[in-house]
BAZA-94033 format. One record per atom (N, C-alpha, C, O): residue in three letters; x, y negated, z. Coordinates in steps of 0.02 Angstrom, whole numbers. Each point is the difference from the previous one (the first is absolute). Layout:
BEGIN
> residuo | X | Y | Z
> ALA | X | Y | Z
...
REM end
This chain:
BEGIN
> residuo | X | Y | Z
> MET | -199 | 1472 | -211
> MET | -5 | -54 | -47
> MET | 39 | -60 | 27
> MET | -13 | -22 | 56
> PRO | 60 | -6 | -95
> PRO | 39 | -57 | 24
> PRO | -42 | -63 | 7
> PRO | -47 | -11 | -40
> SER | 63 | -30 | 90
> SER | -37 | -62 | 9
> SER | 27 | -52 | -49
> SER | 57 | 5 | -23
> LYS | -98 | -54 | 8
> LYS | 16 | -50 | -50
> LYS | 15 | -67 | 34
> LYS | -37 | -21 | 44
> LEU | 90 | -12 | -65
> LEU | 18 | -66 | 25
> LEU | -10 | -50 | -57
> LEU | 26 | 9 | -55
> THR | -64 | -61 | 69
> THR | -12 | -52 | -51
> THR | 29 | -66 | 25
> THR | -16 | -22 | 55
> ILE | 57 | -8 | -96
> ILE | 28 | -65 | 14
> ILE | -30 | -49 | -49
> ILE | 3 | 9 | -61
> HIS | -33 | -62 | 87
> HIS | -33 | -51 | -41
> HIS | 45 | -62 | -1
> HIS | 6 | -34 | 50
> PHE | 24 | 20 | -108
> PHE | 40 | -61 | -6
> PHE | -48 | -57 | -17
> PHE | -40 | 5 | -46
> MET | 44 | -59 | 85
> MET | -44 | -56 | -10
> MET | 41 | -64 | -12
> MET | 31 | -26 | 47
> PRO | -31 | 1 | -108
> PRO | 33 | -64 | -13
> PRO | -35 | -55 | 39
> PRO | -61 | 2 | 10
> TYR | 98 | -51 | 12
> TYR | -29 | -55 | 39
> TYR | -56 | -35 | -38
> TYR | -48 | -23 | 29
> ASP | 55 | 20 | -95
> ASP | -52 | -32 | -42
> ASP | -69 | 31 | 10
> ASP | -51 | -33 | -10
> GLU | 50 | 96 | 29
> GLU | -64 | 36 | 8
> GLU | -40 | -27 | 60
> GLU | -61 | 8 | 2
> ILE | 95 | -39 | 46
> ILE | -35 | -27 | 58
> ILE | 7 | -76 | 9
> ILE | -30 | -29 | 44
> SER | 70 | -2 | -87
> SER | 16 | -71 | 9
> SER | -61 | -45 | -5
> SER | -2 | -52 | 33
> SER | -47 | 70 | -72
> SER | -59 | -43 | -9
> SER | -55 | 14 | 52
> SER | -50 | -35 | 2
> LEU | 60 | 87 | 39
> LEU | -50 | 18 | 51
> LEU | 10 | -40 | 64
> LEU | 56 | -20 | 16
> ASN | -110 | 8 | 20
> ASN | 7 | -31 | 66
> ASN | 22 | 54 | 49
> ASN | 1 | 59 | -17
> SER | 16 | -79 | 78
> SER | 26 | 47 | 50
> SER | -46 | 59 | 12
> SER | 23 | 57 | 3
> GLN | -87 | -70 | 6
> GLN | -48 | 54 | 13
> GLN | -3 | 49 | -58
> GLN | -2 | 61 | 11
> GLU | 2 | -86 | -72
> GLU | -2 | 44 | -59
> GLU | 64 | 42 | -6
> GLU | -3 | 58 | -20
> ARG | 60 | -89 | 36
> ARG | 64 | 37 | -2
> ARG | -2 | 59 | 48
> ARG | 18 | 56 | -18
> ILE | -39 | -70 | 79
> ILE | -2 | 52 | 51
> ILE | -48 | 56 | -19
> ILE | 15 | 59 | 8
> LYS | -73 | -79 | -34
> LYS | -50 | 50 | -22
> LYS | 28 | 44 | -55
> LYS | -10 | 61 | 1
> LYS | 44 | -91 | -50
> LYS | 29 | 38 | -55
> LYS | 54 | 49 | 25
> LYS | 1 | 58 | -21
> LEU | 42 | -81 | 66
> LEU | 52 | 43 | 27
> LEU | -30 | 57 | 41
> LEU | 22 | 57 | -6
> LEU | -71 | -72 | 47
> LEU | -32 | 52 | 41
> LEU | -33 | 54 | -44
> LEU | 3 | 59 | 17
> LYS | -34 | -80 | -71
> LYS | -33 | 49 | -45
> LYS | 52 | 49 | -27
> LYS | -13 | 60 | -4
> ILE | 71 | -85 | -14
> ILE | 53 | 44 | -27
> ILE | 27 | 45 | 55
> ILE | 10 | 60 | -10
> ILE | 3 | -89 | 69
> ILE | 27 | 39 | 56
> ILE | -49 | 54 | 22
> ILE | 21 | 56 | 15
> LEU | -85 | -72 | -14
> LEU | -50 | 50 | 20
> LEU | -5 | 57 | -51
> LEU | -28 | 53 | 14
> GLY | 55 | -64 | -74
> GLY | 5 | 53 | -50
> GLY | 63 | 41 | 8
> GLY | 19 | 37 | -45
> ASP | 13 | -42 | 104
> ASP | 61 | 37 | 17
> ASP | 57 | -14 | -49
> ASP | 36 | 46 | -21
> LYS | -28 | -109 | 3
> LYS | 54 | -21 | -44
> LYS | 48 | -46 | 38
> LYS | -21 | -37 | 44
> ILE | 84 | 40 | -63
> ILE | 51 | -44 | 28
> ILE | 8 | -58 | -50
> ILE | 9 | 12 | -60
> ILE | -12 | -72 | 85
> ILE | 5 | -60 | -43
> ILE | 70 | -28 | 3
> ILE | 28 | -10 | 54
> LEU | 2 | -2 | -113
> LEU | 61 | -38 | -6
> LEU | -21 | -67 | -30
> LEU | -15 | -4 | -60
> LEU | 14 | -47 | 101
> LEU | -23 | -66 | -21
> LEU | 60 | -44 | -16
> LEU | 45 | -10 | 42
> GLN | -44 | -16 | -103
> GLN | 51 | -50 | -17
> GLN | -16 | -63 | 39
> GLN | -56 | -26 | -5
> GLY | 103 | 3 | 44
> GLY | -12 | -59 | 42
> GLY | -24 | 21 | 69
> GLY | 8 | 57 | 21
> ARG | -37 | -105 | 13
> ARG | -25 | 14 | 67
> ARG | -63 | -40 | 14
> ARG | -13 | -51 | -33
> LEU | -25 | 75 | 80
> LEU | -59 | -36 | 22
> LEU | 21 | -57 | 46
> LEU | 56 | 1 | 27
> LYS | -100 | -48 | -17
> LYS | 12 | -52 | 51
> LYS | -2 | 35 | 68
> LYS | -33 | 52 | 7
> SER | 68 | -80 | 42
> SER | 4 | 33 | 65
> SER | -69 | 9 | 31
> SER | -13 | 50 | 33
> GLU | -32 | -99 | -43
> GLU | -68 | 7 | 28
> GLU | -39 | 55 | -37
> GLU | -44 | 31 | 29
> GLU | 60 | -20 | -93
> GLU | -33 | 55 | -37
> GLU | 25 | 67 | 25
> GLU | -39 | 47 | 6
> GLU | 104 | -42 | 7
> GLU | 28 | 63 | 27
> GLU | -33 | 15 | 67
> GLU | -20 | 57 | 13
> ALA | 14 | -108 | 30
> ALA | -30 | 10 | 66
> ALA | -73 | 21 | -8
> ALA | -24 | 44 | 36
> ARG | -12 | -75 | -81
> ARG | -71 | 16 | -11
> ARG | -9 | 71 | -26
> ARG | -45 | 36 | 20
> LEU | 90 | -16 | -66
> LEU | -2 | 67 | -27
> LEU | 9 | 51 | 56
> LEU | -36 | 50 | 3
> ILE | 84 | -62 | 41
> ILE | 12 | 46 | 56
> ILE | -60 | 0 | 47
> ILE | -21 | 53 | 23
> GLU | -6 | -112 | -7
> GLU | -59 | -4 | 43
> GLU | -59 | 39 | -29
> GLU | -33 | 38 | 35
> ASP | 21 | -48 | -100
> ASP | -57 | 34 | -32
> ASP | 9 | 76 | 1
> ASP | -49 | 36 | 11
> THR | 110 | -13 | -21
> THR | 11 | 73 | 0
> THR | -7 | 28 | 71
> THR | -23 | 57 | 8
> MET | 42 | -95 | 42
> MET | -7 | 24 | 69
> MET | -75 | 9 | 17
> MET | -18 | 47 | 36
> VAL | -23 | -91 | -60
> VAL | -72 | 5 | 12
> VAL | -29 | 62 | -35
> VAL | -47 | 31 | 25
> MET | 76 | -12 | -82
> MET | -25 | 56 | -39
> MET | 17 | 68 | 30
> MET | -33 | 50 | -14
> ILE | 85 | -48 | 56
> ILE | 21 | 64 | 30
> ILE | -57 | 26 | 44
> ILE | -27 | -36 | 42
> GLY | 10 | 98 | -53
> GLY | -55 | 30 | 38
> GLY | -67 | -7 | -34
> GLY | -47 | 36 | 17
> HIS | 42 | -81 | -65
> HIS | -63 | -10 | -37
> HIS | 2 | 32 | -69
> HIS | -52 | 12 | -30
> ILE | 112 | 0 | 4
> ILE | 8 | 32 | -65
> ILE | 37 | 66 | 11
> ILE | 56 | 0 | 26
> LYS | -87 | 54 | -45
> LYS | 28 | 67 | 12
> LYS | 70 | 6 | -29
> LYS | 11 | -12 | -59
> GLY | 36 | 32 | 101
> GLY | 68 | 13 | -21
> GLY | 44 | -62 | -6
> GLY | 60 | 6 | -13
> PHE | -88 | -65 | 22
> PHE | 39 | -61 | -7
> PHE | 36 | -15 | 66
> PHE | -31 | -3 | 53
> LYS | 98 | -6 | -57
> LYS | 40 | -9 | 60
> LYS | 37 | -67 | -1
> LYS | 47 | -9 | 40
> GLY | -66 | -37 | -83
> GLY | 33 | -65 | -4
> GLY | 48 | -3 | -58
> GLY | -3 | 41 | -46
> ILE | 47 | -91 | 48
> ILE | 48 | -10 | -54
> ILE | 70 | -9 | 27
> ILE | 11 | -15 | 58
> GLU | 37 | 25 | -103
> GLU | 70 | -19 | 12
> GLU | 15 | -53 | -52
> GLU | -20 | 5 | -58
> LEU | 56 | -58 | 79
> LEU | 14 | -56 | -45
> LEU | 71 | -23 | 12
> LEU | 22 | -6 | 57
> ALA | 15 | -8 | -111
> ALA | 67 | -27 | 5
> ALA | 13 | -46 | -59
> ALA | -25 | 11 | -55
> VAL | 65 | -63 | 67
> VAL | 18 | -48 | -52
> VAL | 76 | -3 | -3
> VAL | 34 | -4 | 51
> ILE | -8 | 7 | -112
> ILE | 72 | -8 | -9
> ILE | 10 | -63 | -42
> ILE | -33 | -10 | -50
> THR | 80 | -31 | 72
> THR | 16 | -62 | -35
> THR | 72 | 1 | -22
> THR | 42 | 34 | 30
> PRO | -26 | -72 | -82
> PRO | 70 | -2 | -23
> PRO | 46 | -33 | 51
> PRO | -23 | -33 | 47
> ASN | 86 | 41 | -58
> ASN | 51 | -29 | 44
> ASN | -10 | -76 | 4
> ASN | -8 | -33 | -50
> LYS | 9 | 7 | 110
> LYS | -11 | -71 | 11
> LYS | 65 | -40 | 0
> LYS | -2 | -60 | 15
> ASN | 60 | 89 | -31
> ASN | 64 | -35 | -2
> ASN | 8 | -36 | -66
> ASN | 39 | 21 | -43
> ILE | -77 | -76 | 35
> ILE | 3 | -38 | -62
> ILE | 14 | -73 | 17
> ILE | -6 | -21 | 57
> THR | 26 | -17 | -108
> THR | 17 | -70 | 11
> THR | -62 | -41 | 17
> THR | -56 | 21 | -12
> ALA | 67 | -80 | 40
> ALA | -55 | -45 | 19
> ALA | -41 | -19 | -62
> ALA | -61 | -4 | 4
> PHE | 94 | -8 | -60
> PHE | -36 | -18 | -61
> PHE | -44 | 57 | -23
> PHE | -58 | -10 | -20
> ASP | 84 | 72 | 23
> ASP | -39 | 58 | -21
> ASP | -60 | 10 | 47
> ASP | -54 | 19 | -22
> GLN | 64 | -32 | 87
> GLN | -55 | 5 | 48
> GLN | -54 | -52 | -17
> GLN | -59 | 15 | 2
> PHE | 80 | -76 | -18
> PHE | -47 | -52 | -18
> PHE | -39 | 20 | -63
> PHE | -62 | -6 | -2
> ARG | 98 | 31 | -48
> ARG | -32 | 21 | -63
> ARG | -50 | 57 | 12
> ARG | -55 | 0 | -27
> LYS | 75 | 48 | 68
> LYS | -45 | 56 | 16
> LYS | -60 | -24 | 40
> LYS | -55 | 26 | -9
> GLY | 65 | -76 | 52
> GLY | -55 | -28 | 39
> GLY | -53 | -32 | -45
> GLY | -60 | 9 | 11
> ILE | 83 | -45 | -61
> ILE | -46 | -31 | -49
> ILE | -38 | 54 | -38
> ILE | -61 | -4 | -7
> ALA | 97 | 55 | -16
> ALA | -32 | 55 | -37
> ALA | -50 | 36 | 44
> ALA | -54 | 19 | -23
> LYS | 71 | -9 | 86
> LYS | -44 | 35 | 47
> LYS | -65 | -39 | 10
> LYS | -54 | 29 | 3
> MET | 60 | -95 | 2
> MET | -60 | -42 | 8
> MET | -45 | 4 | -61
> MET | -62 | 1 | 7
> LEU | 92 | 3 | -66
> LEU | -39 | 1 | -62
> LEU | -27 | 69 | -17
> LEU | -57 | 7 | -23
> LEU | 97 | 45 | 33
> LEU | -16 | 66 | -24
> LEU | -16 | 52 | 55
> LEU | -25 | 53 | -15
> GLY | 41 | -69 | 77
> GLY | -8 | 49 | 54
> GLY | 66 | 36 | 11
> GLY | 48 | -10 | -38
> ASP | -44 | 52 | 88
> ASP | 61 | 34 | 19
> ASP | 7 | 65 | -40
> ASP | -20 | 53 | 23
> ARG | 48 | -59 | -83
> ARG | 3 | 57 | -45
> ARG | 67 | 36 | 0
> ARG | 7 | 52 | -31
> ASP | 42 | -78 | 67
> ASP | 66 | 33 | -1
> ASP | 6 | 52 | 55
> ASP | 54 | 27 | 11
> ALA | -109 | -12 | 23
> ALA | -1 | 53 | 50
> ALA | -36 | 61 | -29
> ALA | -29 | -3 | -54
> MET | 32 | 58 | 90
> MET | -37 | 61 | -18
> MET | -34 | 24 | 64
> MET | 31 | 6 | 52
> THR | -96 | 8 | -57
> THR | -39 | 23 | 57
> THR | -22 | 72 | -12
> THR | -24 | 17 | -55
> VAL | 32 | 25 | 105
> VAL | -23 | 69 | -3
> VAL | -55 | 7 | 52
> VAL | 10 | -15 | 59
> ILE | -68 | 39 | -81
> ILE | -57 | 11 | 45
> ILE | -27 | 69 | -14
> ILE | -13 | 18 | -58
> GLY | 5 | 22 | 110
> GLY | -27 | 66 | -11
> GLY | -42 | 23 | 59
> GLY | 8 | -25 | 56
> PRO | -53 | 73 | -68
> PRO | -41 | 27 | 54
> PRO | 43 | 39 | 49
> PRO | 43 | 39 | -21
> ALA | -54 | -49 | 86
> ALA | 39 | 34 | 51
> ALA | -10 | 75 | -1
> ALA | 40 | 37 | 28
> SER | -93 | -13 | -61
> SER | -10 | 73 | -5
> SER | 50 | 32 | -49
> SER | 10 | 60 | 2
> ILE | 21 | -101 | -44
> ILE | 49 | 24 | -48
> ILE | 70 | -23 | 18
> ILE | 48 | 39 | -1
> VAL | -42 | -103 | 19
> VAL | 65 | -30 | 15
> VAL | 15 | 10 | 74
> VAL | -37 | -24 | 43
> LYS | 91 | 59 | -29
> LYS | 20 | 11 | 69
> LYS | 35 | -61 | 29
> LYS | -14 | -21 | 56
> GLU | 59 | -8 | -96
> GLU | 39 | -56 | 24
> GLU | 31 | -37 | -60
> GLU | 15 | 31 | -51
> ILE | -7 | -96 | 58
> ILE | 36 | -39 | -49
> ILE | 58 | -34 | 36
> ILE | -10 | -39 | 46
> LYS | 70 | 55 | -67
> LYS | 60 | -32 | 28
> LYS | 27 | -47 | -53
> LYS | 1 | 16 | -59
> LYS | 21 | -75 | 82
> LYS | 27 | -47 | -48
> LYS | 63 | -32 | 27
> LYS | 9 | -8 | 60
> ASP | 34 | -10 | -106
> ASP | 57 | -43 | 15
> ASP | 3 | -50 | -57
> ASP | -42 | 4 | -45
> PRO | 88 | -50 | 45
> PRO | -2 | -52 | -51
> PRO | 3 | 24 | -72
> PRO | -21 | -36 | -46
> SER | 46 | 96 | 34
> SER | 8 | 21 | -70
> SER | -43 | 59 | -22
> SER | 2 | 18 | -58
> LYS | -40 | 12 | 104
> LYS | -40 | 58 | -21
> LYS | -57 | 13 | 48
> LYS | -2 | -24 | 56
> ILE | -45 | 64 | -81
> ILE | -56 | 25 | 41
> ILE | 3 | 76 | -4
> ILE | 6 | 28 | -55
> GLU | -11 | 4 | 112
> GLU | -5 | 72 | 2
> GLU | -71 | 18 | 21
> GLU | -24 | -23 | 52
> LEU | -9 | 62 | -92
> LEU | -69 | 19 | 10
> LEU | -2 | 73 | 21
> LEU | 17 | 44 | -40
> PHE | -38 | -30 | 101
> PHE | -5 | 68 | 25
> PHE | -72 | 21 | -2
> PHE | -44 | -32 | 29
> LEU | 31 | 88 | -63
> LEU | -69 | 24 | -8
> LEU | -13 | 58 | 47
> LEU | 46 | 35 | 21
> LYS | -110 | -25 | -4
> LYS | -19 | 56 | 42
> LYS | -7 | 61 | -44
> LYS | -20 | -4 | -58
> LYS | 37 | 61 | 87
> LYS | -7 | 63 | -37
> LYS | -74 | 18 | -5
> LYS | -38 | -9 | 47
> ALA | 19 | 34 | -105
> ALA | -70 | 18 | -11
> ALA | -15 | 68 | 31
> ALA | -57 | 23 | -4
REM end
């Protein structure tokens, strides 16, 4: 029987009204369901760190859970000073939505490689 891969696309609006703890809880619930999350935008750096810390604590306490793999890809930063200023204002008001975050359970995701223009997602064989 072939194994099933589920990718959960999450628009940033789905988590924008949540506080940091609620965001992490929501993401963990999806990841623990063996789903790979494609998040429009990115978490705050302290939220990324907290998510990783929380998953490290869970290893050994949840059967089969081996942690997470996480990568963020951002658009090319070679833009004019005015465009940077404009994007900075938008980021303050709306959050960092021009990035894409990939988060998946380490039991499924072998490795995530990224460069400025793409993400390569390597999965483990079932």
